C-alpha positions in Angstrom: 13.7 82.9 -14.2 11.4 84.7 -11.9 13.0 87.0 -9.3 12.5 87.6 -5.6 13.1 91.0 -4.1 16.4 91.8 -2.4 14.8 93.0 0.8 16.8 91.3 3.6 19.1 93.8 5.4 22.4 93.1 7.3 20.6 93.0 10.6 18.0 90.6 9.3 20.6 88.2 7.9 22.5 88.1 11.2 19.1 87.4 13.0 18.4 84.6 10.5 21.7 82.9 11.3 21.3 83.2 15.1 17.6 82.5 15.1 18.1 79.5 12.8 20.8 78.0 15.1 19.7 78.7 18.7 16.6 76.5 19.1 16.0 73.1 20.7 19.6 71.8 20.7 21.0 73.6 23.7 18.0 72.6 25.8 17.6 69.0 24.6 21.1 67.6 23.9 23.5 68.5 26.8 22.2 65.7 29.1 22.6 63.0 26.5 26.1 64.4 25.6 27.1 64.4 29.3 26.0 60.8 29.6 28.0 59.8 26.5 31.2 61.6 27.6 31.1 61.5 31.4 33.3 64.6 31.7 32.4 68.3 32.0 35.6 69.4 30.2 34.9 67.0 27.3 31.3 68.2 27.2 32.4 71.8 26.9 35.1 70.9 24.3 32.5 69.1 22.1 30.4 72.2 21.8 33.5 74.3 21.0 34.9 71.8 18.4 31.5 71.4 16.8 31.1 75.1 16.6 34.5 75.7 15.1 34.0 72.9 12.5 30.6 74.5 11.6 32.2 77.9 11.3 34.9 76.4 8.9 32.1 75.0 6.8 30.1 78.2 6.9 33.1 80.3 5.8 33.7 77.8 2.9 30.1 78.0 1.9 30.2 81.8 2.0 32.7 81.9 -0.8 30.4 80.0 -3.1 27.3 81.9 -1.9 29.0 85.2 -2.8 30.0 83.8 -6.2 26.4 82.8 -6.9 24.1 85.0 -4.7 20.9 83.3 -5.9 18.0 81.9 -4.0 18.3 78.2 -3.3 21.5 77.9 -1.4 23.4 74.6 -1.7 21.0 73.5 -4.5 22.4 76.2 -6.7 25.9 75.6 -5.5 25.8 71.9 -6.3 24.6 72.7 -9.8 27.8 74.6 -10.4 30.0 72.0 -8.6 28.6 68.6 -9.7 25.9 69.2 -12.2 22.1 68.9 -12.3 21.9 65.3 -11.1 23.7 65.8 -7.8 21.9 69.1 -7.3 18.6 67.3 -7.8 19.6 64.7 -5.2 20.4 67.4 -2.7 17.2 69.2 -3.4 15.3 66.0 -3.0 16.9 65.1 0.3 16.5 68.7 1.5 12.8 68.5 0.8 12.3 64.9 2.0 14.8 64.7 4.9 16.6 67.4 6.6 14.9 70.7 5.9 11.4 69.6 6.6 12.4 67.2 9.3 14.3 70.0 10.9 11.3 72.2 10.9 9.2 69.4 12.4 11.8 68.6 15.1 12.2 72.2 16.4 8.4 72.9 16.3 7.9 69.6 18.2 10.0 70.9 21.1 8.0 74.2 21.1 4.8 72.1 21.5 6.4 69.9 24.3 7.1 73.1 26.3 3.6 74.5 25.6 2.6 71.2 27.3 4.5 72.4 30.4 2.0 75.1 30.9 -1.2 73.7 29.3 -1.7 69.9 29.4 -2.3 68.9 25.8 -4.8 66.0 25.3 -3.6 62.5 24.6 -5.4 59.3 23.6 -5.4 56.4 26.0 -2.3 54.3 25.8 -4.2 51.4 24.1 -5.6 53.8 21.5 -2.2 55.3 20.8 -0.8 51.8 20.0 -3.9 50.7 18.0 -2.4 52.0 14.7 1.1 50.8 13.8 2.9 51.5 10.5 5.6 48.8 10.1 8.6 49.5 7.8 10.4 46.2 7.0 14.0 46.2 8.4 13.4 49.7 9.7 10.9 49.6 12.6 7.5 50.7 13.7 5.7 54.1 13.6 2.8 55.1 15.9 1.0 58.0 14.2 -1.6 58.4 17.0 1.1 58.7 19.7 1.3 62.0 21.5 -1.5 63.4 19.4 -2.0 66.6 21.3 1.7 67.7 20.9 1.6 66.7 17.2 -1.5 68.8 16.7 0.1 71.8 18.3 3.2 71.3 16.2 1.1 71.2 13.0 -0.7 74.4 14.0 2.6 76.2 14.6 3.9 75.2 11.2 0.7 76.4 9.4 0.6 79.7 11.2 4.3 80.6 10.4 3.9 79.4 6.8 0.9 81.8 6.5 2.9 84.7 7.9 5.8 84.1 5.5 3.5 83.6 2.6 2.1 87.1 2.8 5.5 88.9 3.1 9.2 88.1 3.5 9.4 91.4 5.3 6.8 90.3 7.9 8.7 87.1 8.4 12.0 89.0 8.7 10.5 91.5 11.2 9.1 88.7 13.3 12.6 87.0 13.2 14.4 90.1 14.4 11.9 90.5 17.2 12.1 86.9 18.3 15.9 86.9 18.1 16.2 89.9 20.4 13.8 88.3 22.9 15.8 85.1 22.7 19.2 86.8 23.2 18.0 88.8 26.2 16.5 85.7 27.8 19.6 83.6 27.3 21.8 86.4 28.7 19.6 86.5 31.8 19.8 82.7 32.1 23.6 82.6 31.9 24.1 85.6 34.2 21.5 84.5 36.7 23.0 81.0 37.1 26.7 81.9 37.0 26.4 84.8 39.5 23.8 83.0 41.7 26.5 81.5 44.1 24.3 78.4 44.3 26.7 76.2 42.4 30.4 75.1 42.4 33.1 75.2 39.9 34.4 72.0 41.5 31.8 70.3 39.3 34.2 70.8 36.4 36.6 68.3 37.9 34.0 65.5 38.5 33.7 62.5 36.1 31.3 59.6 35.8 32.8 56.3 36.9 31.5 54.7 33.6 33.2 57.1 31.3 34.4 55.4 28.1 38.0 54.8 27.4 40.2 54.3 24.3 38.5 53.8 21.0 35.1 53.7 22.8 35.8 57.3 23.8 36.3 58.3 20.1 32.9 56.9 19.2 31.3 58.5 22.2 32.9 61.9 21.3 31.7 61.7 17.7 28.2 60.8 19.0 28.3 63.9 21.3 29.6 66.0 18.4 26.5 64.8 16.4 24.3 66.2 19.2 26.2 69.5 19.1 25.9 69.6 15.3 22.1 69.5 15.8 22.5 72.5 18.2 24.3 74.4 15.5 22.2 73.3 12.6 20.4 76.1 10.8 23.6 78.1 10.1 23.1 77.7 6.3 19.6 79.3 6.3 21.2 82.5 5.0 22.5 80.7 1.9 19.0 79.6 1.0 17.9 83.2 0.7 21.0 84.6 -0.9 18.9 85.9 -3.8 17.0 88.1 -1.4 19.9 89.6 0.6 21.0 93.2 0.1 24.7 93.5 -0.8 25.3 89.7 -0.5 29.1 89.8 -1.0 29.4 91.7 2.3 26.4 90.6 4.3 26.6 86.8 3.8 30.1 86.1 5.2 29.7 88.8 7.8 26.4 87.4 9.1 27.8 83.8 9.1 30.9 84.8 11.1 29.2 87.0 13.6 26.2 84.8 14.0 28.2 81.6 14.5 30.8 83.2 16.8 28.0 84.5 19.0 26.4 81.1 19.1 29.6 79.3 20.0 30.1 81.7 22.9 26.5 81.4 24.1 26.5 77.6 23.9 29.8 77.3 25.9 28.5 79.7 28.6 25.1 77.9 28.8 26.8 74.5 29.3 29.2 76.1 31.8 26.1 77.4 33.7 24.5 73.9 33.7 27.8 72.4 35.0 28.1 75.1 37.7 24.8 74.1 39.4 24.5 70.4 38.4 27.1 67.7 39.1 27.9 65.7 35.9 25.9 62.7 37.1 22.8 64.8 37.8 23.2 66.6 34.5 23.5 63.4 32.5 20.4 62.0 34.1 18.2 65.0 33.4 16.2 65.1 30.2 15.3 68.8 30.8 18.6 70.0 32.1 17.8 73.7 31.5 14.7 73.6 33.7 16.5 71.7 36.4 19.4 74.1 36.5 16.9 77.0 36.7 15.0 75.3 39.5 18.2 75.0 41.5 18.9 78.7 41.0 15.5 80.3 41.3 13.3 77.6 42.8 10.1 76.4 41.1 9.7 79.7 39.3 12.9 78.8 37.5 11.2 75.9 35.7 8.5 78.1 34.3 11.0 80.8 33.2 13.1 78.3 31.3 10.1 76.7 29.7 9.1 80.2 28.4 12.7 80.7 27.2 12.5 77.4 25.2 9.2 78.4 23.7 10.6 81.7 22.5 13.8 80.1 21.3 12.1 77.3 19.3 9.5 79.7 17.9 12.2 81.9 16.5 14.1 78.9 15.1 11.0 77.4 13.5 10.2 80.8 11.9 13.7 81.1 10.6 13.5 77.6 9.1 10.1 78.1 7.5 11.3 81.4 6.0 14.5 80.0 4.6 14.2 76.3 3.7 11.3 76.7 1.2 13.8 78.5 -1.1 15.4 75.2 -2.0 12.1 73.8 -3.1 11.5 77.1 -5.0 14.8 76.9 -6.8 14.2 73.3 -7.9 10.7 74.2 -9.2 12.1 77.3 -10.9 14.7 75.1 -12.6 12.0 72.7 -13.8 13.3 69.7 -12.0 10.9 69.0 -9.2 7.3 70.2 -8.7 7.5 73.0 -11.4 4.6 74.9 -9.9 6.6 75.3 -6.6 8.9 77.6 -8.5 6.2 80.1 -9.1 6.5 83.4 -7.3 3.3 84.6 -5.6 2.4 87.6 -7.9 0.9 89.9 -5.3 3.3 89.4 -2.4 6.4 88.4 -4.4 7.1 85.4 -2.1 7.7 81.7 -3.0 4.1 80.9 -1.9 3.7 77.4 -3.5 7.1 76.2 -2.2 6.2 77.4 1.3 3.0 75.4 1.3 4.5 72.3 -0.3 7.1 72.2 2.5 4.4 72.7 5.1 2.4 69.8 3.8 5.4 67.4 3.9 6.4 68.7 7.3 2.9 67.8 8.6 3.4 64.3 7.2 6.7 64.0 9.1 5.2 65.3 12.3 2.4 62.7 12.2 4.8 59.8 11.4 8.0 60.7 13.2 9.5 61.3 16.7 12.0 63.9 17.8 15.0 61.5 18.1 14.3 59.7 14.8 14.0 62.9 12.9 17.1 64.6 14.4 19.4 61.6 14.1 18.4 61.0 10.5 18.7 64.6 9.3 22.1 65.3 10.9 23.8 62.4 9.1 22.3 63.3 5.7 22.8 67.1 6.0 26.4 66.7 7.0 27.1 64.5 4.1 26.0 67.3 1.8 27.9 70.0 3.9 31.0 68.0 3.4 30.4 67.8 -0.4 29.9 71.5 -0.4 33.2 72.1 1.3 34.9 69.8 -1.3 33.2 71.8 -4.0 35.2 74.9 -3.1 38.3 73.2 -4.4 36.6 72.1 -7.6 35.4 75.6 -8.3 38.8 77.1 -7.6 40.2 74.7 -10.2 37.5 75.0 -12.8 36.6 78.7 -12.5 40.0 80.3 -11.7 39.1 83.6 -13.4 35.6 83.9 -11.9 35.5 87.1 -9.8 35.4 86.4 -6.1 34.6 89.4 -3.9 35.1 87.1 -0.9 37.5 84.2 -0.5 37.4 81.8 2.4 39.8 82.8 5.1 42.8 80.4 5.6 42.4 78.6 2.3 43.2 75.8 1.7 43.7 74.8 5.4 40.2 75.8 6.5 38.2 73.8 3.9 40.6 70.9 4.1 40.1 70.6 7.9 36.4 70.9 7.4 36.1 68.1 4.7 38.4 65.8 6.6 36.5 66.1 9.9 33.2 65.6 8.2 34.4 62.4 6.5 35.6 61.0 9.8 32.4 62.0 11.5 30.2 60.3 8.9 32.2 57.0 9.0 32.2 57.0 12.8 28.5 57.7 13.0 27.6 54.9 10.5 29.7 52.4 12.4 28.2 53.4 15.7 24.7 53.3 14.4 25.2 49.8 13.0 26.7 48.6 16.3 23.8 50.0 18.3 21.3 48.3 16.0 23.1 45.0 16.3 23.3 45.0 20.1 19.7 45.9 20.3 20.1 49.4 21.9 18.6 51.1 18.9 15.6 49.9 16.8 16.6 51.8 13.7 19.9 52.5 11.8 19.0 56.2 11.4 22.0 57.0 9.2 21.0 54.3 6.7 17.4 55.3 6.8 18.4 58.9 5.8 20.5 57.6 3.0 17.7 55.3 1.8 15.3 58.2 1.6 17.9 60.3 -0.2 18.6 57.4 -2.7 15.0 57.4 -3.7 15.7 60.7 -5.4 18.0 58.9 -7.9 15.3 57.0 -9.8 13.0 60.0 -9.5 15.6 62.1 -11.2 16.2 59.7 -14.1 12.5 59.1 -14.5 11.8 62.8 -14.8 14.8 63.3 -17.1 13.7 60.4 -19.4 10.1 61.7 -19.7 11.4 65.2 -20.2 8.9 66.5 -17.7 9.1 67.5 -14.0 7.7 65.5 -11.2 
């Protein structure tokens, strides 16, 4: 097996976790979550609960990552837990659904906020709707819609792929720089709003008159948790590059705990800042809540400042994703299961160059065909199915590999992984039921959870076909 250099330091791994998490979620999801819950306290609790659940999953994954500190993350873990077939299915869905769709989604938000400063060109409405791709029982796709934003998104993906192709150190250095800028900007945002004296803590006690009750509240809370999960997604980037981390047994769990704890605190404070200056009704009705909160605090200049913050944040998150997610494709190619040439290390720069460009090409396809909401809803459902299976695998490995040396064991075992797996199972069932209900009542054109599972299931015949032929796809 070809080897990648262990060149990622402790500071870089922490930056990867924070940079991979803090992206578009905190700027795009709070308004929708507020409209779903109708209560400031429930909104804050959803971010905390989602963060704690994510932390439980991260700590569980860290035990396995330290047992097998190899590049490829969950793909390698699933090989040890469930065998090559399930690992292939994960790698397929990572490539076809959540890794590349995640890259596309975050980069999309970057381009939308570039559009805040520079109006990107669009086709006439009739021209945008002239080309329609219809998927039976799924819905319609408009590839020419919002063409300027899509073009900017594609350009960003290609530029960051090129940077990481030439050197993982260049990519890591860029990530550290962007993470520092992002952290400073968010601290200024939180402090500027909370100490502005232009809001009121009485907003915490207001509720929407249409707040759901009973079992409807359970479904609404799980839907809000899904939005918060998107905000925390990217925490497992460090597992993808475990084979390139210096002293992985120490740095992997440390970076996950410190990085996620920081993000939970930041997200809670940012949402508290929103609530401080915006009543819950105004917050719920605002698609760009961060810009509106900044405008209340600083005037029109606030909108420009927050737009710049979003650009920096999503740039850092996109770079972290491009740097990390190609490692799954690399691991699958290196294991002669999918696109064998993607497992070749670039001889001069010692980077997974082919995997980087393969991911970039498919990401471009998703950008052209998708939309932000479709991509995020689909990828969250599929990715959390596999996160849950990874947490369950901790118990399997404890049983099958009792004598395997573990330099790190998940804190609070078995309670922490049990709580994680149980919550994920409930979340998936609730999301599926809610998606189907929304599709049946006409409030959603697509059952996003089933769409994600369908794309994932395509990997099953692909696996058996490649296995039967004895060759890779």
